[in-house]
N, C-alpha and C positions, 0 to 999 in steps of 0.2 A: 274716867267716865265722861268728862266734858269732851274729850277728843272723839269718843264714840258718838256722842250726840251730834257733833259737827259733821262727822263723816256720813252719818245717816241722812243729814240734811243735804249733803252734796250729791248723793246718789252715786251712779256708777262712774262719773267722769273723774279723770285723774286729778288728784289734789294738786299736782304740779302745774296745772294749767288754769288760766282765767279766760275762757274761750268766747265770751260774749259780754254784752252790757251787764255789769254786776256779776260776772263770773258764771259758774256752773248753773244753768237754768235760771239765771237772773236772780239768784238767791242772795248775793252779796256776802257770802261766807266762805272763808278759806281755812284750811288746816295749815297754820303757819305761825311764825313768831317774829314779825318785823319789828323794828324799833318803835317804842312809844315816845322816845325823845329824839327829835330830829329837827331839821330846819335848813335854810339855804346855806348854812355854813357848818352843819353838824350831821354826821352819819350819812353824808352824800357819797354814794358809790359812783354815780356819774350824773351828768346833766347834758341834755341835748336841746336843740332849738327847732321844734317842729313847725310846719306851716300853720297858718291861721286856721282855727277850727275849734269845735266844742265837743267832739266825740270823746268818749272815754277810752283809755288804753285797754287793749286785749293782749294777753300773753299766752302763746302756745308754741311748744317745741323750741323753747329758747329764743323766741322772737317777740318783740313788742310791736304791735300793729296799731297805727293811728291813721285817721283820715284828716284831710285839710283842704284848703283851697287858696287860689290866688288868681284874680281876674276871672277868666273863663275856664280855667283849669281846676279840676278836682283831683286831689292826690290820695293815693294809698302809699304809706311809707312803712318800711320794716326796719327795726333797730335790733341790734344784738342785745339781748336781755342782760348779758354779763358785763358788757363794756359800754353800751349806749351808742356804738358806732352805727351810722346809717348803712344798711345793707343794700336796699334798693328803693326806688320811688317810681310809681307808675301813675299815669295820667289819663283821665277821660275829660271830654269837653262838656260844658253845660249845654243842654238841649232846649231848655225853656226857663222862663222866669217864674218865680213864686213869691207871692206876698207873704211876709212873715213879720213876727214881732222883732223889734230891734235886738232883743236878747237871744233870739233863735239864730240858726246858722245853717247854711247849705250842707255843712259837714257836721251837723249835730248827731245824726244816727251813728251808733257804734258798730264796728265790724263784728262778724261772727266767724269763728275758725274751728277747724278740727285737724286731725293728723294729715289730711289730704289736701285741704284747700282753705283759702281765705275768701270770704264773701263780704262785699261792702255795698252800701246803699247811699246814693246821693239823691236828694229830693229833686234836683233839677236835671238829673240824668236817668237814674234807674239803678239796676243791680249790675255788679261786675264780680267776677271770680278770678283768683290768681292762685298759682301753685306757691309753695313756701319759698321757692327760689325766685319768685317774681314773674313767672311766665303767665301771660293772660290765657285763661281757660275758656271764658265766654263772657259775653255781655248781654243784658236784657234791658234795652231802653224802655222807659215807661212814659205815659202821657203826662202832661202838666197836671199838677195837683192843686186843689183849692181848699185852703183851711184858714180860719180866722187868724191864727198866729203862726202858721207855717207847719207843715208836716215834720214830725221829729221821731217817729217810731223806728226802732232798730230791728234788723232781721234776726231770725232764729235759724240756726243750722242744727238739724236733728236727724240722725240716721242718714238717709240718702236724699233728704229734701231740705230746701230752704223755704221758710215760711215768712210772709210779710203781711201785716195788717195795716191798711190805710183808711182811717176814718176821717172824712172830710165833708165839706158842705154839700157836695153832690157826688154821686157815683162812688161811694165808699165800697171797699172790697177787702177780702182776705184771699190769699192765694198760696199754693204750694208749687215750688219749682224744682225740677230735677237738678240736684246739686252737681252732678257730673257734666250735664249737657246744657243747662240753662234753659230747658224747655218747660213751659207751664204745664203742670200736671192737672191742677184744677184751680178754678177761680170762682168765688162766690160773692154775690152782692151783699152788702151790709147796709143797715139803715143810715140815712144821711145824718150827719152830726153838725147841726147849725153852728155851734161854738167850737167845733173841732174836738178831736181827742188826740192825746199825745203820749199814749201808753204803748209799751212793747209787750208782745205776748210771752207766755210761758208754756211749758209742756207739763201736763198733769196726767199721771198714769195710774191713779188709784181708783178711778170711778168705773162706770159701766164699760168703758174702753178708753185707751189712751187718746187724749184730746189736746188740741191747741187752745189754750185759755186766753181769750181776748176780752179786755176791759173796754167797753164802749160807752156810748151815751145811754145812761139809765140801766144798761144791761151788761152782765158778764156772761159770755157765751163759750161753751165748749164745742169745738169743731173736730170731727173725725180727722185724724192725721192722714188717713188713707184716701178718703173720698171728699172731705170738706162738708159732709153732712152736719147739720146743726143738731148735736146729740142732746145737749141739755143747756138750760139757761136759768139765770137768776136776775130778776128785775128789781128796780127800786133804788139803784145807785144814784148818787148825785151826777150832774152833767159835767161835761168838759174835763174829763180825767186827764191829769198831767203826770201822774205817777204810774209806775208799773207794778203789777202784783208780784208776790213772792210765794212760792210753794213751800210748805212746811209739813212734810209727811203727807197725811191725808187731808190737810187743810190748805186753803188758798187765802192769803192775807192781802187785803188791798186797802188803800186810802184814797179818798176823793174829797177834795174841798169843794165848798159851794162856789158856783160860777159867779154869783152876785147876790146882793141883798134885795129884799122886796122893794125897797125905796128906789133902787137903781133901775128896776124894770117894772114900770107901772102897768096896771090892768089896761086892757084894750080900750075900754070906754074913755080913759084918760088920753090915750094915744090918738083916738079917733077925733078928738077935738080939733085936730089939724086937717080933717077931711074937708078941704075947700070945695071940691067938686060934687060932694054929696053921694058918692058911689058906695058908701059904707065900707070903704077899704082905705088903706094908706098907700098912696102912690109915692114914688121916689122923690118927686119934687115937693111933696108935702111933708116928708120925713125930716125931723130935726133931732139933734141930740142923740140919745141912745138908739132910737129907731133907725136913724140913718146909718149909724155905725155898724149895725148888725143886719141891715136890709138884705144884702146878697145871700146871707145864710138863712134868714127867716123865710124869704120868698122861695119856698121849696119847689113850687110848680113853674117858677120863672116867668110869670105872666106880668111882671113889672109892678105888682101891688101886693100888699100884705092884708090878708083877711083875718077875721076873728079866729078861725081854726088854726091858722099858721102861727099867729101870735100867742094864742093860748097854749099850744103844744110847746113852743119855744120857752115860754115863761115857766111852765110846769117843770121842764127839764132843768132850767137854769136855777130854780129856787129849791131844788132838793137839798135837804140838810146835809152838812159835811159829816163824814164818818170814816173811821178806820174799822174794818170789819173782817171777821173770819168766816169763810165758807167751808162746809164739809159736804160736797155734792155726792149723792148716792142715787143711782138710777138714771132715767132718761126723761126728757120733756121739761116742763116748767117746774123747777125745784125751788121757786121763790119762798114757799111756805115751810120748806123742810131743811134747806141748806144753810141758812144764815144762823151761825152759832152764837155770835155776839157782835155788838157794835160799841165802839168807844168814840165819843164826840168831842174830846179835848185833845189839844196838841195835834190836830189833824194837819198834815203837811199839804202844801200846795203843789210843789214840784218834786221834792225828794221822796223816793219810794220807801215803803216800810221795810224794816229788816227783821227777819226771824232768826234768832240765835239763842242758844243756851236756855231754851224753854220760855223765851220772852219775845215780845215784839217791841222794837225800838223805832221811834218816829222823831222827826224834827221839823218845826215850821219856822217861818220868818220871825225874827226877834230872838232867835236862839232858844226857843221853847222846846224842850225835849220831853218825850214821854216813854215810859217803860211799862208794858202791860203783860200780864200773864197770858201765854199763848193759848192755854186751854179755856180760860174763863173770860178774858178781856179785862179782868180786874186791874186797876191801876196800882202798880208797885211803887212808881215814883214819877212825879212830874216836876221839872226843874229847869232852870236857866243854864245855858252854857256860858258861864261867866267869862267875860272878855271877848265873846264872839256872838254879839246880840244882833247881827245884821241879817241880811236876806240869805236864803239857802236854795241852791239849784242842784248841787251835787247830792247824790244819795249816800247814806251811811253804809259802811262796809265793816266786816268783823273778821278778826283773826281768832286764833285759839284762846286769846287772853283779853283782847280789847276791841272796842268799837271806835271807829274813826268818823268824825263829822267834819265836813269842809264847808265854810261859808263863802259867799260870793266875794267878800272882801279879802279872802285868802287866809283866813285863820282856821287852822285845823285843831279841833278839840279831841283828845283821846280820853275815853272813860273805861273803867272796868265794867264787868257785866252787871254789877250792882248799881251803877250810875255815879260812882265817885270819879271826879275829874282827876286824871293822872297827869296830863300836860296840856298846854295850850300853845300852839306854834304859829307865829306870824310868818306866812310865806312871802309877803310883800308883793304879791301879784294876785289878780282875781282868779277865782276857781269856779268853773261851771261843770267840769268833767268829774265823774265819780272815780275815786282811786281804785287801784287793783292790787291784790295781794297774792304773791306766789312764794311759798316757803318763808324765808327770812327777809324777803324784799317787799318794799312798799313802793308802788309806782304812782306818781302824782303828776297830772297834767295841769299846769297853770295856763294863763292866756299867752304867756311868752315862752314857757319852758316845759320840758319833760324831765322829771327827776326820778332817779332810783335811789331809795334810801335803804341802807343796811347797817347793822351795828358794826362799829369799827372793831377790828380784831384786837 
């Protein structure tokens, strides 16, 4: 029965592939049985040394695909999934510079692949596509991007299109690209995101029509796959999303933590105390502390000053309460009052995406605080600490047919059963930012120095 539930969650994609960030449709769930006991010296099928980067492994057609960088070069690398042998490495050059958080990376976005091609996105270059034997099919350079912590969204390859959503301080957009030719099919403007948004889209096929689901600032939006039309939307989400949504049947599960606390972003009357020239706005040379740090993103009209309206809108977005929530969108237009099924406001993750598996939602936040919630009601089944792994978390949890895997930044991987009992805790001895991949009996883990394939020893 459990196998059937997992298969339904995966949809039509082959269980033998992990084709994008967090696998089939970004769900993070695989039908497989990799080891629950492993480590740098246990159940290691092979180990490789990838280039620097924080993208997660993709596994399609017997290949493991990673991206990385060195100097001005951005790499796409293919490894044999059975042996770990590097098969090919292709390179594009950076075109522009991007400001980013020190924990972000030019090769943070994860590749997307299907039976015909591999598509990669580098934030300082754009999109590129390769055949499975490494032949360049096309490139689509993109303009420089502006985000508070650096763009990090991964592309989605679905049918004959590649989809990419870029929410940034100015000129945000979502677009569809012909997967065979690299030509833009449609591109739609999205609202500016003063604090940035770092979420990857999903495909949702249960509503009024199939849509690309994009989590943005305050709003979750469903765009027509064919035309880019804004089909439906749900507002009231917290700002600056860093997680990606998960489709769970006719539900969409998402988690967004609060951008800041009220004490960190004062009301405009307080900020205006620095208005030395009396123009009832905050000029850049008057801004100090928090106002100066966010000035370029709050100043939406680019006139060199922040007025009451700009600051109020920014503050409202930044102070939305954190939540993990379930949406069941039906119909078109504004579904805010009808689509929100439940909200849970404990153990809300900052960067790791929620996981929907075995009738439950699994989350983890910094400090190793995990939560398990009923997928239908949002009722808490269990909230607990991942003993021995209480650090920060950037990798998203993934699930096999039997277990859930959590990886902390410090490199400790905790394996639990679906009820939340800890099965094992593995020190990998290297930092982990990438989310693991599962294919059959194999677990693929990228650390900051290595790429591992774990399988049970015969």
